[in-house]
Phi, psi and omega in degrees: 000330181296323179295319180296320177295322179294318178293323176298319176295319178298319178299317180296317179294323178296318181296316180294322182280347180082019181258144179293139183298314184294325177294322179293314179297318179295314181295316178296316180298317179292321179296320178289318182298320182264018177056033173274338178236119181261110179271138179275199180295327180288331182263012181303323177297342178289344180299339178296334180290342180271359179292138182304325180293321178292318178297317179295314180296317180294321178295315179294319179294320178295318179298315179295319179294321179296314179295319180294329180283326186268334182257119182289000000 
């Protein structure tokens, strides 16, 4: 349940910042996967974002959202 709450908080912050949710999930996942972002004990639930299935789903969703936004 903690992971769902963390993703919910991320969604809220993305909305306020004007950043697309899928891009944020993809960027965080890639940063964790390539050790550019070191999460401590408190950020351990974020490691799920570095799973290849999550990265693939976020990448495809971001690509689809990008095309839908740019092509009328």
